[in-house]
N, C-alpha and C positions, 0 to 999 in steps of 0.2 A: 647182818646188816647185815629158811629158804633165804640166804646173803649172801654177801658182802661181796667188795670189789674183784675178785679173781674166781667167785664160785669154784663150787665143787668141780665142776667141768675141769677147771684149767688143773687143778691137783692130779683130777685122775688122767690126763694127758700126761701130762710130766711123768707121772707113775707109768705110761704104757710105752712115753718114749726110752726110760731108763730100765725097763721090767722090773720094775718096782712093786710092791705089791698095793694094793689099794688106800687111797686118800683118807678115808674115814672107813671105822670099821664098828663102832658104837654107839650108843646114846643113852640121857639118862633115860629113868623109869617113864617120867609123866607122857611126854610123846615121843612114839617113835618112828623112822620110817615106814614101817609097815603101815603105821596108823595112818601117816597123812598120805600113803600113796593108797588108802584101801578107798572104796566108797565112802566118802565123809558124810555127816548128815548136811542136808541142804543149809545152804546160807545166805541171807536177804539180800537184796540187789542182783540176786543171781537166780531168780526164780524160785525162789526156796520161802524161807520164811520173810514176811514183809519186814519192810525196813523199819526203824523204831526213831521218838524222837531220843535228842539227848540234852543233857543240862545244860542251861543258857551259860553262855561263854562270853567273857568282858569282849570288849568290842574289839576288833581290830586298828591297827594303826590308821589313823587319817589317810586318805586317799589311797587305801589298796585295793587291788585285783585281787580277789580270792579266790582258788579254787579248794573245792570240798572231795572228800570220800566219804559214802557211808551218808547217816549211820546205817549199818547194817548188824542184825544178829548174828553170835559164831554160839556154837553147841560147842557143848563139854569134849574136849579130845580131839578137837579139829586143828590143825595147821593150815598154811595155803599162803600163796603170792597171791594177790589182787591187782588188779589197776584200772585205770580209771582215765580216760585223755578227752580233756576238757581246752574249751576256748578259756583265753586269759582277760578278752575284753579290753584289749587296747588295737585299737586303730591305725596306730602310726607306731614305728619303731620306738622302742623305749631303753631305759637299763634301769635293772633294778638295784637300789642301794642299800634295800633292806628287806630281811625275810622272819616273818614270824608263824611256824610251825606248832599245831595244837596236836597231840593225839589222846586218842580213846584206851577205854579198857583191852586187854589182851594183845594190842598193838604194839611187835617188837621192834619193828623200823619203817620209818618213811622216807622214799627215794623220792626228789623233786627231778624233772627232766624236763628240759625245753627238747620238743619234737618236733618232726619236720614233717609229720601226719598230716594229710588233710580233709579229716572225717574222725568227729568226735565220738568217743565211746565213754557216756556218762552213767552206764551200769557196771558195776565192777566186775571183769572177767578173770578168768586163771589166765595167769601170765607168765613169761621166764622171767626168774629171777634175775636185774641187772641188763632188763633186756635193749639191745642196740648199744650197750654200752662199745664195745668194741669198733663199732664202725659209725664214727662222729658226721657221715652225712645222713644216718637217719635221726642221730639225737645225742642228748649228754646230758650227764646229772649236774645240777648244780647246788642241791644239798641233800644234805642225807640227815634224818633224825632217831634219836632212840628216845628223846625224854618228853615227858607230858607237855611240858611249856619248853620251845628251844627257839633263841632269835639269833641272828647274825646280821651284825651291823656293820659293812663295809668301810675300808678307808674310803675320807673324803676325795672327791675325785674319782674314783671307782664304782663298775656296776657290773652286773650281767646283762648283755645285751639280750632284747625279745624284739623279734621281727614282727612287722605289720600283723595285725591276727593270729599272734602266736598261739599256736596249741601244747599243753602242761600236761605231762604224764604224771599221777601222781601213782607210785610201787607201791603198796602197803603189804607187808610181811606180819600177819598175824597169826599167834598161838593161843588159843584156850585149854591150857593145862590143868585149871580148876574143873571141880564138879558140878558146876552151876553156868547157865548161861553167859553172855559174856557182850558187851556193845563195842562193837568198832567202828572208828573212825578218825578221819583227819581232816584236818583243813591248813592251808597255806596260803599266808597274806603277805603279799609281794608290794612294797612301798616304790614307785617309781622316782627316780632324783631329777632332779633338774640337769637337763640336756645340756645347757650351759654350760655346768660344773663339771662334767664329763673329762677325765683325762686318760683316763684307761681301761681297757674291759679286764673283768674278770675272769678267771678258768678253774680247772678244778684235776686234782690228782690224787688217784687213791693207790696208796704200799701196801703189798703183806708178804707173807710167807705160809705158803699152804703144808710147811713139813713137821707137823702137828703129830706127835706119837703118845699122846697121855695117859701113864699106869692110870691101873685101879687104884684110890685109898691111896695117894700122892701128891707130892706139891713139886711142879713142875716150870721150868722159864724155859723157851724158845728163844737164841740168840745167845749173846747180841747178835742181831743179822746188817749185814750192809748190803746196801743197793745204791749204785752209784745214780746219778739223775741223769737224765737223757740230756745229751748235748744240746739238742733244742729247746731244753728250761734252762741251759745256764743263766746267770744275771737274774734271773726273774725273781719276784718278791712275796715273800709267804707272810699271810698277817692272821689264819688262823689252823688249827688242827685238831682233829678229834682224833680218839682211841677207840677202836671198837675188837670185843670180845663176846661171846655169849657166854651163859651162865655159869660156868666153871672160869672164866677170867677173873684175876684179880689183879691186873696191872698192865698197863701200857705204858712206855715208858720211850722218847725219841729223841736223839741227837743228831746236829750235823756235824760231820767228819768230813776233814780234807782227802781220805782217802780211808783204804780197809784196815790200817792199821792206828792210825794217826789219831791224836787226843782229839775226843769231840764234846761240843758243847750242847748241853741240855736246851731244848727249844718243846718239850712235852714232857712233863713230870708232876704226875696229880696227887698230893699224899689224900690217904684214903680214897683212890679211884674206885666209882663202884660201874660194875656193866650195863646194867639198865639205866643209869642215869649218867652218862660219861661226859665228862666237860671238855668242852671247847675252849681250847686256850688261845685267847688272843694275842697278838704282839702288835705293838706298837712305840717304836716305829718297826714296821715288817722286817724279817733277815732274809738273807741272801745263802746261796751252797755255794762255797768256794769253786771255781773251774775245777772241773775233776774228780772234784768230792762227790758227797751224796749222802743219804740218811742212815744211821745207825738206830735199831731198834730192837726192842724185845716185847715179849710178851709172857705172863704171869698166870699161871692156874692152878687151882686146887681141885682136884678130880676125887669127888666126896663117892664117885658110884663104884660099885664092883665090877666095870667094864672099862675096858682099853676104849678112849676115844681119840675120833682123829678129824681131821680137818673134814668139814661140809658144811652145808647151807642151810641144813636144819636147825634149827633151837637147841636140840638134841646134841648135834656136834659143836667142834669149837672152830673161831677163826682168829688171826692174829694179823688185824689191820690198823692203819691210820688215814684217814684221808686230811688233805690241804687245799688250802683255797690260797690262790695267787693270783698276781695280775704283773707286767700286762698280758694278756692270752696267748696262748701258744697251741694252744689246743688242748682236748684234756685228756688224759691218759692213765691206764689201768697197770701198774708194774707189780710185778712178784718176783723176790728173791728164791731158789731152791738149791739147795744142797744134795738133791737125789742124782746130781748127775758130780762126774769126779772134778774137782776145781770150782763149782756153783755154777749156776746161771743166773743172768738177766735178761729179763724178758717185758717190755712192755707194749701194751698193745692201746691203739695201732702203732706198729714200728718193726714187734717182729713179726715179720711177714709170714712163714711158716706156722708157727704155733700160736698166732691169731685169728690164722684164715682157717686154723682146725678148729678153733673154739667157740666160731661163729654159728 
């Protein structure tokens, strides 16, 4: 989740600001940064191998508007982030109350954005992970999936706004760590709600900690980390959360707390949590964060490699994030906490102008 919501660049930036070391130091043996950075074998949809057929999929929900990525062939050892930008197909403003995403082989994660682009890009092209996340005038994520079959049903009367003739970007991070060719594809089906039922618009909050240092052959827990909720989001209703790590991750736990030291209330604690099938926990009724409070979260890992592993967007690095869906909309935010500065630092983008401007 090349991945997740503050990217390796944010960790590297914080490190440089405090004269710390690099945010990430090594990878798992399967696909390394040097593999990804070298000239990879050609990929279908990008002027390389031809597009391929995919197995028949179950029909999308009735009334769906569907946007797809691929299918494309991916050669062994290739890791990439690629995007398509396509019309959603709505001629008037709508609100989406249900999403259904499907991912194919070697798909690491899919991010669905509503964007303010004016030109379609139907063929997969290389793109920067979490493109335009820090600039809401350009676009904002509305759903992230890391499961082969993923569905999000919003609370009654709540929907993500889609302007007339909305363009949608599908950002696909894929990695083929096998010795054989794989097929990558994704579909995102969006079901419009009855506009007469609309009460609130939904939005998206992404929270994480880039301070990952995993010694070789050891189990490590990062946190608990406390991140204060931005004042602009006081009183919003959180209705779903999903934790995110890479392949060394073993658990993500999130609680709501009144302050850094106060007792917390668990809101995301999944027995048998799986990094490659992270459960989305739905809260009905939704929960709120007390004024001045925030999220306390931790991430656990089992580094089975012989190298130290740090934060990074490659599948061979690690991450500690969760994303939360909420209403009423107060704007998307990407927030991180780091202890690489004395006393710790919270930064949310947009909002922390110096850091956010440097990250764009």
